[in-house]
C-alpha positions in Angstrom: -0.2 0.3 -0.1 1.2 3.6 -0.5 0.2 6.1 1.9 -1.0 10.0 0.4 -2.4 12.7 2.4 -4.3 15.7 1.4 -2.3 19.0 1.5 -4.1 21.4 4.2 -5.0 24.2 1.5 -8.2 25.0 3.5 -6.5 24.8 7.0 -8.1 21.8 8.0 -10.9 19.0 7.0 -13.6 19.4 9.9 -16.5 21.3 9.3 -17.6 21.4 13.3 -14.2 22.4 14.4 -13.3 26.1 14.0 -9.7 26.0 14.8 -7.5 22.4 13.7 -4.0 23.9 14.5 -2.8 23.7 10.9 -3.2 27.2 9.2 -3.8 27.6 5.2 -0.2 29.0 5.1 2.9 28.1 3.2 4.8 27.9 6.4 2.4 25.0 7.4 2.4 23.4 4.1 6.1 23.4 3.8 7.0 21.8 7.0 4.6 19.3 6.9 5.4 18.0 3.2 9.2 17.9 4.1 8.3 16.2 7.2 6.0 13.7 5.8 8.2 12.3 3.0 11.1 11.5 5.9 8.3 9.5 7.8 7.1 7.2 5.1 4.3 9.0 3.4 4.5 8.8 -0.7 2.3 11.2 -2.0 0.4 14.6 -1.3 -2.9 15.5 -2.8 -3.1 19.2 -3.6 -6.8 20.3 -4.1 -8.0 23.2 -6.2 -10.7 25.5 -5.1 -10.5 29.2 -5.2 -13.1 29.3 -2.5 -12.7 27.5 1.0 -15.6 24.8 1.0 -14.8 23.6 4.9 -14.0 26.5 6.7 -16.0 29.0 4.7 -15.8 30.7 1.5 -14.3 33.9 3.2 -11.5 32.1 4.8 -8.2 31.6 3.3 -7.6 29.0 0.5 -4.1 28.1 -0.7 -3.8 28.2 -4.6 -3.0 24.5 -5.8 -0.5 25.3 -8.7 1.6 28.0 -7.0 1.6 25.7 -4.2 2.7 22.8 -6.2 5.6 24.8 -7.9 7.0 25.9 -4.6 6.7 22.1 -3.0 8.6 20.7 -6.5 11.4 22.8 -5.3 11.7 22.0 -1.7 10.6 18.3 -1.4 12.8 15.4 -3.1 10.9 12.3 -2.7 6.9 13.2 -2.5 4.7 12.4 -5.6 2.6 15.9 -6.2 -0.7 14.8 -7.1 -2.3 18.1 -7.8 -5.9 19.2 -8.7 -6.8 20.9 -12.1 -10.4 21.4 -13.3 -10.6 21.9 -16.9 -13.0 25.0 -17.4 -10.5 26.9 -15.0 -7.3 26.0 -17.1 -6.3 26.4 -21.1 -5.3 23.0 -22.2 -2.2 24.4 -24.1 -1.1 27.1 -21.5 -1.6 24.3 -18.6 0.5 21.9 -20.4 3.5 24.3 -20.5 3.0 25.1 -16.9 2.6 21.5 -15.7 5.6 20.3 -17.9 7.9 22.7 -16.2 6.8 22.0 -12.6 7.1 18.3 -13.4 10.8 19.4 -14.3 11.3 21.2 -11.3 10.4 18.3 -9.0 12.4 15.7 -11.0 9.6 13.8 -12.5 7.1 13.7 -9.5 4.2 15.7 -10.9 0.8 13.6 -11.1 -2.6 14.9 -12.0 -5.9 14.9 -10.4 -8.3 16.0 -13.0 -11.6 17.3 -11.6 -14.4 18.0 -13.5 -16.0 20.9 -11.5 -19.3 20.7 -9.2 -19.1 24.3 -7.7 -21.3 26.7 -9.8 -21.3 29.7 -7.3 -17.4 29.3 -7.5 -17.1 29.7 -11.3 -19.8 32.3 -11.3 -17.9 34.6 -8.9 -14.7 33.9 -11.1 -16.7 34.8 -14.5 -15.9 31.1 -15.7 -17.9 29.0 -17.9 -19.8 26.4 -15.7 -20.8 23.3 -17.5 -23.6 20.8 -16.8 -22.8 17.1 -15.7 -22.3 15.0 -19.2 -20.9 18.5 -20.9 -18.4 18.7 -18.1 -17.1 15.5 -19.0 -17.2 16.4 -22.9 -14.5 19.2 -22.1 -12.4 16.9 -19.7 -11.9 14.3 -22.8 -11.0 17.1 -25.0 -8.8 19.0 -22.5 -7.1 15.3 -21.9 -6.6 14.9 -25.4 -4.9 18.5 -26.3 -2.6 18.0 -22.9 -1.6 14.5 -23.6 -0.5 15.3 -27.1 1.2 18.4 -26.2 3.5 16.4 -23.7 4.0 13.5 -26.3 4.2 14.8 -29.9 5.8 17.8 -31.4 4.4 19.8 -32.7 0.9 18.9 -32.1 -2.8 19.8 -33.8 -6.2 19.3 -32.5 -9.5 20.3 -33.9 -12.6 20.1 -31.3 -15.6 21.8 -30.2 -14.1 23.6 -27.5 -10.3 23.6 -28.1 -8.2 24.1 -31.6 -4.7 23.9 -31.9 -2.3 24.3 -35.1 1.4 22.8 -34.9 1.8 23.8 -31.4 4.9 23.0 -29.7 5.4 22.3 -25.9 9.1 22.0 -25.0 10.6 21.0 -22.6 8.4 18.0 -22.4 8.0 16.5 -18.7 10.5 14.0 -17.2 7.6 11.5 -16.6 7.4 9.1 -19.2 5.1 8.9 -21.4 3.5 11.3 -19.2 2.8 12.3 -15.8 0.3 9.9 -14.0 -3.3 11.5 -14.7 -5.6 10.4 -11.3 -9.6 11.3 -11.9 -12.7 9.9 -9.8 -16.1 10.0 -10.4 -19.1 7.4 -10.2 -21.3 8.4 -13.1 -21.0 6.0 -16.1 -20.1 8.9 -18.2 -17.2 9.5 -15.6 -16.1 5.9 -15.9 -15.9 5.4 -19.3 -13.9 8.8 -19.7 -11.6 7.3 -16.7 -11.1 4.4 -18.5 -10.3 5.4 -21.7 -7.9 8.4 -20.8 -6.5 8.4 -17.5 -4.1 6.3 -15.7 -5.6 6.2 -12.3 -9.0 6.0 -10.3 -9.5 7.6 -7.2 -12.7 6.8 -4.8 -14.7 8.3 -2.2 -14.3 6.5 1.0 -16.3 3.2 1.6 -16.4 -0.5 2.8 -13.7 -2.9 1.3 -16.3 -4.8 -0.4 -17.7 -1.8 -2.3 -14.4 -0.4 -2.9 -13.6 -4.1 -4.2 -17.0 -4.1 -6.6 -15.8 -0.8 -8.0 -12.2 -1.6 -8.9 -13.6 -4.5 -10.7 -16.0 -2.3 -12.7 -13.0 -0.6 -13.8 -10.7 -3.4 -14.6 -13.6 -4.9 -16.9 -13.6 -1.4 -18.7 -9.9 -1.2 -19.1 -9.7 -4.9 -20.8 -12.8 -4.2 -22.9 -10.4 -0.9 -24.3 -7.3 -3.1 -24.6 -5.7 -1.1 -22.2 -3.5 -2.3 -19.1 -4.0 -2.0 -15.4 -4.7 1.2 -13.4 -3.8 2.4 -10.1 -6.7 2.5 -7.6 -6.7 5.0 -4.8 -9.4 5.8 -2.0 -10.0 8.8 0.2 -10.1 7.8 4.1 -10.0 9.8 7.2 -7.7 8.1 10.1 -7.9 8.1 13.7 -5.1 6.1 15.6 -5.6 5.7 19.4 -4.3 3.1 22.1 -7.9 1.9 22.4 -10.9 1.6 20.4 -12.8 3.8 22.8 -10.5 6.6 22.7 -10.8 6.8 19.1 -14.6 6.7 19.4 -14.4 9.7 21.7 -12.6 11.6 18.8 -14.9 10.4 16.3 -17.7 11.9 18.6 -15.7 15.2 19.2 -15.4 16.0 15.2 -18.7 14.9 14.5 -20.8 17.1 16.8 -22.6 19.7 15.0 -21.4 23.2 15.3 -24.5 25.9 14.9 -21.9 28.4 14.3 -20.2 26.5 11.4 -20.5 28.1 7.9 -23.3 26.6 6.0 -24.8 25.1 9.5 -28.3 27.1 8.4 -28.9 24.9 5.2 -27.9 21.5 7.3 -31.6 21.0 8.7 -33.2 21.4 5.3 -30.1 18.9 4.0 -30.7 16.4 6.8 -33.8 14.5 6.2 -34.9 10.6 6.4 -34.8 8.0 9.5 -32.1 8.2 12.3 -29.8 5.9 10.8 -29.7 8.3 7.9 -29.3 11.2 10.1 -26.2 9.6 11.6 -24.8 8.7 8.3 -25.2 12.5 6.8 -23.9 14.1 10.2 -20.7 12.2 9.8 -20.5 12.8 6.0 -21.0 16.4 6.5 -18.6 16.6 9.3 -15.8 14.9 7.2 -15.8 15.4 3.5 -15.3 12.6 0.7 -17.0 10.0 2.9 -13.7 9.9 5.0 -15.4 7.8 7.9 -16.8 5.3 5.9 -13.3 3.2 5.4 -13.2 2.5 9.3 -9.5 3.7 9.8 -10.8 4.5 13.3 -9.3 2.4 16.5 -6.2 1.1 17.7 -2.8 0.3 15.4 -3.7 -3.2 15.1 -7.2 -2.6 14.0 -6.2 -0.1 11.4 -3.3 -2.5 10.0 -5.6 -5.2 9.4 -8.1 -2.6 7.9 -5.5 -1.6 5.5 -4.6 -5.3 4.7 -8.5 -5.7 3.7 -8.3 -2.8 1.0 -5.2 -4.3 -0.2 -6.7 -7.7 -0.6 -9.8 -5.8 -2.4 -7.2 -4.3 -5.1 -6.5 -0.9 -3.4 -3.1 0.7 -4.1 -3.3 4.1 -2.7 -4.8 5.7 0.6 -5.4 9.5 0.3 -5.4 10.4 4.0 -7.0 13.0 6.3 -6.2 13.8 9.7 -6.4 16.6 12.3 -4.5 18.2 13.6 -2.3 16.7 10.3 1.2 16.9 11.2 1.0 15.4 14.7 -1.8 12.8 13.8 0.5 11.8 10.7 3.4 11.2 12.7 1.2 9.0 15.2 0.1 7.1 12.2 3.6 6.4 10.5 5.0 5.5 13.8 1.9 3.0 14.5 0.6 1.8 11.1 3.1 2.4 8.6 6.6 2.0 10.3 5.4 -1.3 11.5 3.7 -3.1 8.3 7.1 -2.3 6.4 9.2 -3.7 9.2 6.5 -6.9 8.9 7.1 -6.8 5.2 11.1 -6.8 5.5 10.9 -9.5 8.0 9.0 -11.7 5.8 
């Protein structure tokens, strides 16, 4: 298993905890990423939103791509998986920029292609916001242009949204044949796009059996297209404690609704149904990306066993959120990552 973590571009991940002791700042980000690669983490995911959807839209949110360029210069081993939304970036200009960042990093750049979901953000920034299937049509052309510029010189393209004529992108990325392209999505159109044009599929958190089914589906799609294997990743929120009871106390703390939190006024309208549904939705409001569903919560032994279940399901990468991040990542490394590595060496 490879271990990644979400870079704290929003100053935390918890909607009910105002101050998580991890500011949305370059100082915190750089210290965290430099320490992470020293203690066994393989990758960081840098999310791209211009507005802060965790702490409130008026709160700081770091820019993904200038942050990625800076991280490329101050880290040595960490893979930089940076989110990119096609409607926010012209593909030819983006291909040039990203190739340069890949070279600065020595070939450690990867993309997380996100078909934008936040209409209000696009409206604020005066950008086109496509409806669901149109978003994937744009993403398809965008990926074709970026891949073409990274692999061909010169490159020409004529589509509904983008046109290139004898375009040159030099120097090209160090990564061959290109930087790894990750993407996620649950609709049929999203999965078809990802299976056809991407190298890795990333999923929201879920139980191992559901992750196994999603991986089997994507493998079948790839085989039908005559394409090779993909990388499979999943988001998860991790809480490591000496006892299960201590871990559950922490779950209670982070999922206790804060009526002062941004967006809480709309929460009761969003929340409906049975008590079981209420409990589930409270957890998914509190921690994004269905992070509590995978059950990486409890003792080190429990979490190591849970990770093994996900490995058996076909998962290659965990994309972890924790809070406060630096302290919890140290704990997770010492009690989960390093013991598993030691067991592998002995075996």
